[in-house]
C-alpha positions in Angstrom: 0.0 0.2 0.2 1.3 3.3 -1.3 1.3 6.4 1.4 1.3 9.1 -1.5 -2.2 9.7 -2.1 -3.2 9.2 -5.8 -4.8 12.6 -6.3 -3.8 15.8 -7.4 -3.9 18.2 -4.8 -5.1 21.7 -5.9 -5.0 23.9 -2.8 -3.6 23.7 0.6 -3.7 26.2 3.7 -5.8 26.7 6.3 -10.1 27.1 6.7 -10.9 27.7 10.2 -14.7 28.4 10.4 -17.4 29.7 12.2 -21.4 29.1 11.9 -22.8 30.8 15.1 -26.8 30.1 15.9 -29.0 31.6 18.2 -30.5 28.5 19.6 -29.0 24.6 18.8 -30.3 23.8 15.4 -31.2 27.2 14.5 -30.4 28.4 11.2 -27.0 30.1 11.2 -26.7 33.7 12.2 -23.5 33.6 11.7 -21.5 31.8 8.9 -17.8 32.6 8.5 -15.1 31.2 6.3 -11.4 32.2 6.6 -9.0 31.2 4.5 -5.3 31.2 4.7 -4.0 29.5 1.0 -0.1 28.5 0.8 -1.0 27.0 -2.6 -3.6 26.9 -5.3 -3.6 27.5 -9.1 -4.6 30.9 -8.6 -1.4 31.6 -6.2 -1.5 32.2 -2.3 -3.6 34.7 0.0 -6.1 35.4 2.0 -10.0 35.4 2.0 -13.3 35.5 4.1 -16.5 34.5 3.3 -18.8 36.2 5.5 -22.8 36.4 5.9 -24.1 37.6 9.1 -27.2 39.9 10.7 -24.1 42.3 10.6 -23.8 42.2 6.7 -27.7 42.8 6.7 -27.2 38.6 5.9 -25.9 39.0 2.6 -23.0 37.9 1.5 -19.4 39.8 1.6 -15.7 38.8 0.3 -12.6 40.1 1.7 -9.6 38.6 0.0 -6.0 40.1 -0.7 -5.8 37.9 -3.8 -9.2 38.6 -5.7 -7.7 35.5 -8.5 -7.5 32.8 -5.7 -10.6 34.2 -4.1 -12.7 33.8 -7.4 -11.2 29.8 -8.0 -11.9 28.9 -4.7 -15.4 30.3 -5.3 -15.2 28.1 -8.7 -14.2 25.2 -7.0 -14.1 24.1 -3.2 -16.1 27.1 -1.7 -18.8 26.8 -4.3 -18.7 23.1 -3.7 -19.0 23.9 0.1 -21.5 25.7 0.1 -23.9 26.4 -3.6 -24.6 30.2 -2.6 -20.9 31.5 -2.6 -20.4 30.1 -6.3 -21.8 33.0 -7.3 -19.0 35.3 -8.8 -21.1 38.7 -9.0 -20.8 39.0 -5.0 -18.1 41.8 -4.8 -14.9 41.1 -3.4 -13.5 43.9 -1.3 -9.4 44.1 -0.7 -8.3 43.5 2.1 -5.5 43.4 4.7 -5.2 40.3 7.3 -3.4 39.7 10.3 -3.2 36.6 13.1 -2.8 36.3 16.3 -3.0 34.1 19.3 -1.6 30.8 20.1 -3.8 27.8 18.8 -3.7 25.6 21.4 -5.4 28.4 23.7 -7.3 30.8 21.6 -6.7 32.1 17.4 -7.4 35.1 16.1 -7.9 36.6 12.6 -8.5 39.8 11.6 -9.5 41.4 8.5 -9.1 45.3 7.8 -10.5 47.2 5.3 -11.1 51.0 4.6 -14.7 50.4 5.7 -14.4 47.4 8.0 -12.6 46.0 10.8 -13.1 42.5 11.6 -12.2 40.0 14.2 -13.1 36.4 14.3 -11.8 34.2 17.6 -11.7 30.6 18.3 -11.5 29.9 22.1 -11.8 26.6 24.5 -10.2 24.9 22.2 -11.1 21.1 22.0 -8.5 17.7 21.0 -7.8 18.0 17.2 -9.3 15.1 14.7 -7.3 14.3 11.6 -9.7 13.8 8.6 -9.0 12.1 5.5 -11.4 11.8 2.5 -11.0 11.0 -1.4 -12.7 12.6 -4.1 -16.3 11.2 -4.7 -16.2 9.3 -1.4 -18.7 12.0 0.9 -21.4 12.6 -1.4 -21.9 16.0 -3.4 -18.1 16.4 -2.6 -16.4 15.6 -5.8 -13.0 16.8 -3.7 -11.2 15.2 -1.8 -9.6 16.5 1.7 -7.2 15.9 4.5 -7.0 18.3 7.5 -6.7 18.6 11.3 -9.7 20.0 12.4 -9.5 21.6 15.8 -13.3 22.0 17.4 -13.7 25.5 19.4 -16.1 25.4 22.4 -16.6 29.1 21.9 -16.0 31.9 19.4 -17.0 35.1 18.5 -17.0 37.7 15.2 -17.4 41.6 15.5 -17.6 43.4 12.7 -16.8 47.0 13.7 -17.0 46.7 17.1 -20.6 45.3 17.0 -21.0 41.3 18.3 -22.4 38.9 15.9 -25.3 36.9 17.5 -25.6 33.4 18.2 -23.0 31.1 19.5 -20.9 27.5 18.6 -23.2 24.2 19.5 -21.6 21.3 20.6 -21.5 18.6 17.5 -20.1 14.9 17.7 -17.9 13.7 14.6 -17.4 10.1 14.6 -18.1 9.2 18.4 -15.3 12.4 19.2 -16.8 16.0 20.8 -16.9 18.5 17.8 -18.4 21.8 17.4 -20.1 24.1 14.6 -16.9 26.4 14.8 -13.4 25.4 14.6 -9.8 26.0 13.2 -8.9 24.1 10.2 -5.1 23.5 9.8 -2.6 21.6 7.4 -5.9 21.3 4.8 -5.3 20.0 1.6 -7.8 19.3 -0.9 -7.7 16.8 -4.1 -9.2 15.9 -7.1 -8.6 13.0 -9.5 -5.8 13.0 -12.0 
């Protein structure tokens, strides 16, 4: 058995996410997908896809590499959330910075001329290593290898205003998980 995955790697990086809701099981009041891409066909960069009551429940996209943000919409992010396959959503140029120690908390800051957004994950749980092959999960044409680290608590602020909702505990393959998590060493693949 070969230790080398037979598929083509199309991107690698990080993809921490926040899915907040007012009550467990309610629709998300905030949905944030943050990407720090190290390698992709459209180059490296950062992108935040954000929908919240703070954005009037409309998707906003912030990036420092619009080509990469659009490529991601046409591939992995568009597959994960069909609403984000819409490339008519404007992309706002932004600067990105990170702080914290992911053993305890991690913060990602997104700054534009008009917005200051801070995403923070804390009460960090035990990491899970996830590996799937392309088409192994129904509806997912891509494979994935990632370290998912559940966050028991998370918060998003935009221009000083805190987004409503909170993370909720989940279980993944019998292990504690959350609706908010850090995703490190995330690599997506497609068949050769």
